[in-house]
C-alpha positions as semicolon CSV with decimal commas, in nm:
position;residue;x (nm);y (nm);z (nm)
1;M;0,000;0,000;0,000
2;L;0,125;0,342;-0,093
3;I;0,120;0,586;0,194
4;K;0,108;0,948;0,101
5;K;0,329;1,171;0,320
6;H;0,207;1,521;0,400
7;F;0,488;1,735;0,543
8;N;0,413;2,034;0,766
9;I;0,678;2,300;0,694
10;S;0,630;2,470;1,031
11;I;0,688;2,140;1,215
12;I;1,002;2,076;1,014
13;A;1,130;2,425;1,087
14;A;1,058;2,381;1,456
15;S;1,234;2,047;1,458
16;V;1,540;2,189;1,284
17;F;1,548;2,476;1,532
18;A;1,520;2,236;1,826
19;I;1,803;2,019;1,693
20;S;2,017;2,328;1,633
21;A;1,944;2,457;1,982
22;L;2,026;2,119;2,134
23;T;2,350;2,103;1,938
24;A;2,441;2,453;2,052
25;C;2,355;2,360;2,409
26;N;2,573;2,048;2,393
27;S;2,852;2,250;2,237
28;T;2,827;2,509;2,511
29;Q;2,821;2,240;2,777
30;Q;3,126;2,071;2,628
31;S;3,294;2,409;2,628
32;I;3,212;2,453;2,998
33;E;3,361;2,116;3,082
34;S;3,673;2,179;2,877
35;Q;3,713;2,517;3,047
36;V;3,677;2,354;3,387
37;D;3,943;2,098;3,297
38;A;4,177;2,372;3,176
39;N;4,119;2,620;3,458
40;I;4,099;2,401;3,767
41;S;4,430;2,222;3,769
42;F;4,514;1,935;4,000
43;E;4,856;2,090;4,060
44;Q;4,719;2,425;4,179
45;V;4,452;2,267;4,400
46;T;4,721;2,049;4,556
47;K;4,951;2,347;4,609
48;D;4,681;2,551;4,784
49;V;4,556;2,281;5,018
50;T;4,909;2,164;5,100
51;F;5,012;2,511;5,213
52;L;4,696;2,579;5,413
53;A;4,728;2,242;5,589
54;S;5,104;2,266;5,643
55;N;5,277;2,262;5,980
56;E;5,395;2,611;5,897
57;L;5,045;2,742;5,973
58;Q;5,023;2,552;6,303
59;G;4,657;2,458;6,257
60;R;4,527;2,810;6,172
61;S;4,382;2,874;6,516
62;N;4,184;3,193;6,571
63;F;4,368;3,469;6,760
64;T;4,713;3,362;6,631
65;K;4,963;3,499;6,382
66;D;4,925;3,170;6,192
67;I;4,568;3,240;6,089
68;D;4,685;3,584;5,973
69;T;4,941;3,410;5,753
70;A;4,664;3,199;5,604
71;A;4,448;3,509;5,547
72;N;4,730;3,686;5,368
73;Y;4,788;3,383;5,145
74;I;4,420;3,373;5,045
75;A;4,416;3,750;4,985
76;E;4,725;3,728;4,764
77;R;4,566;3,447;4,563
78;F;4,249;3,654;4,519
79;Q;4,452;3,952;4,402
80;T;4,658;3,744;4,158
81;I;4,343;3,585;4,021
82;G;4,207;3,931;3,943
83;L;3,926;3,966;4,196
84;K;3,820;4,298;4,343
85;S;3,762;4,371;4,710
86;Q;3,416;4,471;4,833
87;S;3,528;4,832;4,810
88;G;3,622;4,780;4,446
89;E;3,996;4,799;4,508
90;A;4,255;4,534;4,429
91;D;4,591;4,710;4,445
92;D;4,645;4,616;4,810
93;T;4,591;4,269;4,952
94;K;4,474;4,430;5,277
95;S;4,163;4,550;5,096
96;F;4,044;4,187;5,078
97;L;4,056;4,155;5,458
98;Q;3,724;4,217;5,630
99;E;3,800;4,292;5,995
100;Y;3,554;4,249;6,280
101;R;3,567;4,244;6,658
102;I;3,453;3,976;6,898
103;K;3,445;3,979;7,277
104;T;3,505;3,683;7,505
105;V;3,349;3,703;7,851
106;T;3,522;3,467;8,097
107;P;3,406;3,397;8,454
108;E;3,636;3,534;8,725
109;K;3,429;3,529;9,045
110;L;3,089;3,377;9,120
111;N;2,905;3,364;9,454
112;V;2,549;3,239;9,498
113;T;2,330;3,207;9,808
114;L;1,999;3,025;9,826
115;N;1,785;3,093;10,131
116;Q;2,089;3,276;10,277
117;Q;2,307;2,964;10,244
118;S;2,622;2,981;10,027
119;V;2,647;2,730;9,742
120;L;2,976;2,546;9,687
121;K;3,169;2,687;9,391
122;D;3,200;2,337;9,241
123;N;2,822;2,337;9,206
124;L;2,804;2,666;9,017
125;A;2,843;2,765;8,651
126;I;2,779;3,089;8,465
127;A;2,722;3,188;8,105
128;S;2,701;3,564;8,079
129;N;2,732;3,851;7,837
130;S;2,774;4,103;8,121
131;T;3,085;4,221;8,298
132;D;2,932;4,243;8,646
133;I;2,627;4,087;8,814
134;D;2,466;4,182;9,145
135;W;2,124;4,022;9,195
136;K;1,941;4,016;9,529
137;N;1,588;3,879;9,513
138;D;1,564;4,064;9,184
139;D;1,216;4,042;9,029
140;S;1,369;4,067;8,682
141;V;1,547;3,733;8,737
142;S;1,363;3,417;8,633
143;L;1,400;3,111;8,858
144;H;1,383;2,771;8,689
145;T;1,388;2,417;8,824
146;I;1,508;2,126;8,612
147;G;1,397;1,809;8,786
148;E;1,535;1,459;8,780
149;A;1,313;1,346;8,493
150;D;1,345;1,665;8,287
151;N;1,548;1,704;7,967
152;M;1,826;1,936;8,083
153;R;1,959;2,013;7,735
154;A;1,617;2,102;7,594
155;A;1,530;2,314;7,898
156;L;1,854;2,514;7,880
157;Q;1,812;2,560;7,507
158;K;1,470;2,716;7,564
159;I;1,608;2,949;7,832
160;N;1,902;3,043;7,609
161;H;1,665;3,152;7,333
162;Q;1,476;3,378;7,573
163;G;1,776;3,587;7,678
164;G;1,759;3,791;7,997
165;K;1,846;3,694;8,354
166;H;1,807;3,337;8,481
167;V;1,894;3,121;8,781
168;V;1,853;2,753;8,701
169;L;1,829;2,492;8,979
170;L;1,955;2,157;8,852
171;N;1,866;1,833;9,025
172;L;2,173;1,633;9,130
173;A;2,068;1,362;8,883
174;H;2,210;1,591;8,612
175;E;2,553;1,620;8,775
176;K;2,746;1,463;8,487
177;M;2,586;1,687;8,225
178;F;2,620;1,988;8,457
179;H;2,998;1,948;8,468
180;R;3,011;1,941;8,087
181;Y;2,831;2,275;8,075
182;Q;3,047;2,406;8,358
183;N;3,365;2,322;8,167
184;Y;3,224;2,479;7,849
185;F;3,115;2,799;8,025
186;N;3,447;2,830;8,211
187;H;3,623;2,877;7,874
188;G;3,420;3,195;7,825
189;I;3,130;3,306;7,611
190;T;3,230;3,463;7,282
191;K;3,004;3,709;7,101
192;L;3,025;3,921;6,791
193;E;3,079;4,285;6,892
194;T;2,820;4,501;6,719
195;T;2,830;4,809;6,942
196;A;2,985;5,128;6,814
197;K;3,201;5,188;7,122
198;P;3,461;4,928;7,222
199;S;3,406;5,022;7,587
200;D;3,034;4,940;7,582
201;K;2,921;4,649;7,797
202;I;2,796;4,338;7,625
203;T;2,425;4,271;7,653
204;G;2,222;3,958;7,589
205;G;2,170;3,794;7,924
206;S;2,308;3,561;8,189
207;I;2,237;3,205;8,302
208;I;2,349;3,087;8,646
209;L;2,346;2,708;8,689
210;V;2,317;2,576;9,046
211;L;2,351;2,204;9,110
212;T;2,115;2,142;9,400
213;N;1,809;1,947;9,507
214;E;1,671;2,259;9,674
215;T;1,354;2,379;9,505
216;D;1,181;2,596;9,766
217;I;1,365;2,926;9,720
218;K;1,254;3,219;9,936
219;T;1,565;3,437;9,893
220;F;1,863;3,433;9,660
221;S;2,162;3,644;9,568
222;V;2,416;3,631;9,287
223;Q;2,740;3,827;9,264
224;A;2,967;3,770;8,965
225;T;3,261;3,938;8,799
226;N;3,369;3,850;8,446
227;T;3,674;3,950;8,246
228;V;3,623;4,079;7,892
229;K;3,875;4,038;7,613
230;E;3,829;4,201;7,275
231;T;3,994;4,053;6,967
232;V;4,007;4,141;6,598
233;L;3,957;3,863;6,345
234;K;3,943;3,871;5,965
235;N;3,739;3,728;5,683
236;V;3,888;3,729;5,334
237;V;3,642;3,843;5,067
238;G;3,696;3,875;4,692
239;V;3,448;3,990;4,428
240;L;3,406;3,916;4,058
241;P;3,164;4,187;3,940
242;G;2,868;4,077;3,734
243;K;2,729;4,223;3,413
244;S;2,358;4,225;3,334
245;K;2,262;4,101;3,684
246;A;2,536;4,268;3,886
247;D;2,301;4,340;4,178
248;E;2,242;3,966;4,227
249;I;2,515;3,778;4,417
250;V;2,625;3,416;4,414
251;L;2,835;3,344;4,722
252;Y;3,101;3,072;4,741
253;S;3,234;3,027;5,092
254;A;3,444;2,812;5,325
255;H;3,602;2,863;5,665
256;Y;3,979;2,878;5,687
257;D;4,023;2,860;6,065
258;H;4,087;2,538;6,257
259;L;4,189;2,419;6,604
260;G;4,557;2,511;6,615
261;K;4,801;2,336;6,849
262;Q;4,778;2,132;7,166
263;G;5,094;2,143;7,369
264;E;5,421;2,197;7,191
265;S;5,402;1,937;6,916
266;E;5,043;1,827;6,842
267;I;4,916;2,024;6,544
268;F;4,555;2,004;6,428
269;N;4,630;2,081;6,062
270;G;4,267;2,083;5,949
271;A;4,346;1,959;5,598
272;D;3,993;1,838;5,534
273;D;3,833;2,076;5,786
274;D;3,846;2,309;5,604
275;A;4,161;2,372;5,404
276;S;3,991;2,157;5,141
277;G;3,691;2,389;5,111
278;T;3,908;2,701;5,122
279;S;4,123;2,565;4,839
280;A;3,803;2,495;4,647
281;I;3,674;2,852;4,658
282;I;4,018;2,986;4,557
283;N;4,027;2,761;4,251
284;L;3,663;2,826;4,165
285;A;3,747;3,197;4,175
286;E;4,035;3,136;3,936
287;H;3,812;2,940;3,700
288;F;3,528;3,193;3,686
289;S;3,770;3,483;3,663
290;R;3,915;3,327;3,348
291;T;3,583;3,243;3,183
292;Q;3,421;3,581;3,263
293;S;3,082;3,420;3,201
294;N;2,915;3,553;3,514
295;E;2,616;3,775;3,457
296;R;2,566;3,775;3,834
297;T;2,824;3,912;4,074
298;I;3,024;3,638;4,245
299;M;3,161;3,673;4,597
300;F;3,422;3,440;4,741
301;A;3,441;3,448;5,121
302;A;3,688;3,267;5,345
303;F;3,545;3,293;5,696
304;S;3,731;3,285;6,025
305;A;3,586;3,182;6,364
306;E;3,365;2,901;6,230
307;E;3,516;2,664;6,485
308;I;3,428;2,894;6,776
309;G;3,075;3,000;6,685
310;G;3,054;3,110;6,323
311;F;3,128;3,476;6,395
312;G;3,294;3,540;6,059
313;S;2,983;3,451;5,863
314;K;2,765;3,639;6,114
315;Y;2,963;3,957;6,061
316;F;2,969;3,909;5,683
317;S;2,589;3,868;5,675
318;K;2,549;4,212;5,835
319;Q;2,755;4,389;5,567
320;L;2,509;4,345;5,280
321;N;2,143;4,290;5,214
322;P;2,082;3,914;5,232
323;D;1,800;3,954;4,980
324;S;2,068;4,032;4,721
325;I;2,228;3,687;4,761
326;T;2,078;3,450;4,507
327;A;2,247;3,144;4,657
328;M;2,529;3,042;4,891
329;I;2,756;2,750;4,803
330;N;2,936;2,674;5,129
331;I;3,208;2,412;5,083
332;E;3,294;2,209;5,391
333;M;3,524;1,904;5,409
334;I;3,557;1,768;5,054
335;G;3,899;1,604;5,093
336;K;3,785;1,243;5,118
337;P;3,546;1,031;4,908
338;S;3,184;1,024;5,017
339;K;2,976;0,711;5,068
340;F;2,855;0,758;4,708
341;G;3,203;0,704;4,566
342;E;3,522;0,889;4,478
343;G;3,468;1,240;4,346
344;T;3,105;1,261;4,457
345;V;2,947;1,537;4,664
346;W;2,634;1,588;4,872
347;M;2,457;1,895;5,010
348;T;2,279;1,976;5,334
349;G;1,915;2,084;5,347
350;M;1,830;1,985;4,991
351;E;1,459;1,990;5,078
352;R;1,476;2,351;5,195
353;S;1,517;2,512;4,850
354;S;1,519;2,417;4,482
355;L;1,895;2,473;4,447
356;G;1,996;2,107;4,459
357;E;1,736;2,008;4,202
358;Q;1,849;2,284;3,967
359;L;2,217;2,191;4,001
360;N;2,135;1,831;3,918
361;V;1,949;1,940;3,603
362;A;2,268;2,116;3,495
363;L;2,480;1,811;3,571
364;A;2,240;1,577;3,390
365;A;2,291;1,785;3,075
366;S;2,669;1,764;3,102
367;E;2,893;1,546;2,894
368;N;2,952;1,323;3,195
369;N;2,584;1,292;3,283
370;T;2,655;1,054;3,572
371;L;2,757;1,350;3,789
372;K;2,512;1,433;4,067
373;V;2,475;1,633;4,386
374;H;2,341;1,390;4,644
375;S;2,121;1,470;4,940
376;D;2,278;1,477;5,288
377;P;2,307;1,111;5,393
378;Y;2,339;1,199;5,764
379;P;2,022;1,392;5,856
380;K;2,046;1,292;6,223
381;Q;2,381;1,476;6,249
382;N;2,206;1,814;6,188
383;L;2,488;1,914;5,953
384;F;2,276;2,190;5,802
385;Y;2,330;2,383;6,125
386;R;2,696;2,293;6,175
387;S;2,861;2,525;5,926
388;D;2,848;2,885;5,807
389;N;2,555;2,832;5,570
390;A;2,313;2,831;5,865
391;T;2,378;3,200;5,935
392;L;2,263;3,304;5,586
393;A;1,983;3,046;5,578
394;R;1,832;3,210;5,886
395;L;1,801;3,522;5,670
396;G;1,619;3,342;5,388
397;V;1,917;3,280;5,156
398;P;1,924;2,945;4,971
399;A;2,238;2,863;5,167
400;H;2,367;2,507;5,172
401;S;2,688;2,326;5,259
402;F;2,849;2,091;5,007
403;S;3,062;1,810;5,142
404;S;3,195;1,461;5,083
405;T;3,286;1,366;5,438
406;Q;3,168;1,039;5,589
407;L;3,135;1,201;5,929
408;D;2,996;0,888;6,093
409;K;3,315;0,701;6,000
410;D;3,578;0,974;5,972
411;E;3,852;0,887;6,223
412;H;4,040;1,208;6,138
413;Y;3,766;1,462;6,221
414;H;3,907;1,717;6,471
415;Q;4,213;1,498;6,521
416;T;4,583;1,567;6,460
417;S;4,568;1,306;6,184
418;D;4,358;1,540;5,967
419;D;4,666;1,633;5,765
420;I;4,751;1,641;5,395
421;N;4,831;1,268;5,396
422;S;4,474;1,183;5,497
423;L;4,326;1,343;5,183
424;N;4,230;1,183;4,856
425;L;4,337;1,470;4,630
426;P;4,203;1,330;4,299
427;S;3,861;1,288;4,461
428;M;3,874;1,642;4,599
429;H;3,977;1,779;4,259
430;Q;3,677;1,610;4,095
431;V;3,437;1,753;4,355
432;I;3,559;2,105;4,278
433;K;3,516;2,049;3,904
434;T;3,166;1,907;3,960
435;L;3,065;2,215;4,158
436;A;3,205;2,440;3,885
437;I;2,996;2,268;3,619
438;A;2,683;2,248;3,833
439;T;2,687;2,614;3,936
440;T;2,774;2,766;3,597
441;P;2,404;2,827;3,509
442;L;2,371;2,993;3,850
443;I;2,644;3,250;3,791
444;E;2,526;3,298;3,433
445;G;2,183;3,398;3,563
446;K;2,001;3,109;3,395
447;I;1,864;2,953;3,714
448;T;1,730;3,107;4,033
449;P;1,663;2,883;4,333
450;S;1,368;2,928;4,565
451;R;1,434;3,104;4,895
452;I;1,462;2,925;5,227
453;D;1,180;2,991;5,473
454;P;1,362;3,153;5,770
455;N;1,073;3,060;5,998
456;K;1,171;2,695;5,951
457;V;1,537;2,747;6,045
458;K;1,621;2,723;6,415
459;N;1,779;3,035;6,561
460;K;2,088;3,036;6,778
461;G;2,071;3,119;7,146
462;L;2,102;3,474;7,277
463;I;2,332;3,403;7,573
464;Y;2,573;3,126;7,471
């Protein structure tokens, strides 16, 4: 039987256009991958992470000259790459350093009486943002009792979120947990300094823990004196200005501080945590600076003080309108293969925005379409809240951490063995290249993730 064929010219034209567009898309994608291969070299990644994790930097502890050495190295790399500072300058590496002040309030003296009876000092602990305390049956002080069957951690968390003045009576059944809090509080409470005058007292509140079975309190008094130490720390921030969408920012970040030294010889190098992530943002900056394909402005931020409370990212978040940040790619511990295999990466909080889904669409269209950003395999670890992304997420930014660590099995985490020899550098290199490919449509302005609902992100406490 002869079948007559009736061709629709418009359909043919549409088909030809679709094929041409697909070919152009594939060509562009291949170009992106070839650029990534050319711009993100294994040798440079290795050089950066090796220096940042070297014994020379003594573990990059906050408040040391060693972390300043690390900051200067990152700033020099940003300048050489061709980034601008937030002020638009680039002729001086100091312009990349974003200084901020923090204050540490450490207990010096603490006396408490209950019903006119003095409490043993071993049964007392204080977390305070004030320099001096003198309470005597003060109506503004809230008295709390945490009984034997109560959840001490949950109760203190609730009080911490309230702020203000509190005396907490802890049943002796909580003695073991009390001493953990006591040891933590004795190291001092560190807060970001936001007041205009360095001499201003810190505000926020105070919690006095009293280990006692006494619950019938008719009178009480608290006298405390705390020492206050102010310190300057630095973030390192570089900018690659955008073009048609210059007022929209894509932020790549990592923290460059770690734990420093213990004793004279034990160095916590922090190769994976987080020299790996810091090296990633440096090399991503180099790649995007060379391609110049960013319609959106790109910021690259190396934060300090992540290990002691995330103060670097907190300060950074106050220096710009968070609504202007389209997305935050926070890179945390990518130096070892994930449970999904060598060179793979996962992200925290994938369900909180559409960013992960959009990145995977980009990767599915790549030449190596097996690449994927996996969802956080350790939801019970609350990793979404354990890095600098949480600060921006609380402000509504689609802010997520990208990692490859197997934290439930990582024997090197916060150990002296987290050195350059513990890393799988080829795997780390592949993760960086994967993130470059996945986020290219983001910096080109082709995708825009949904915002995170800040009402669904837990806030940090006001006192400690």
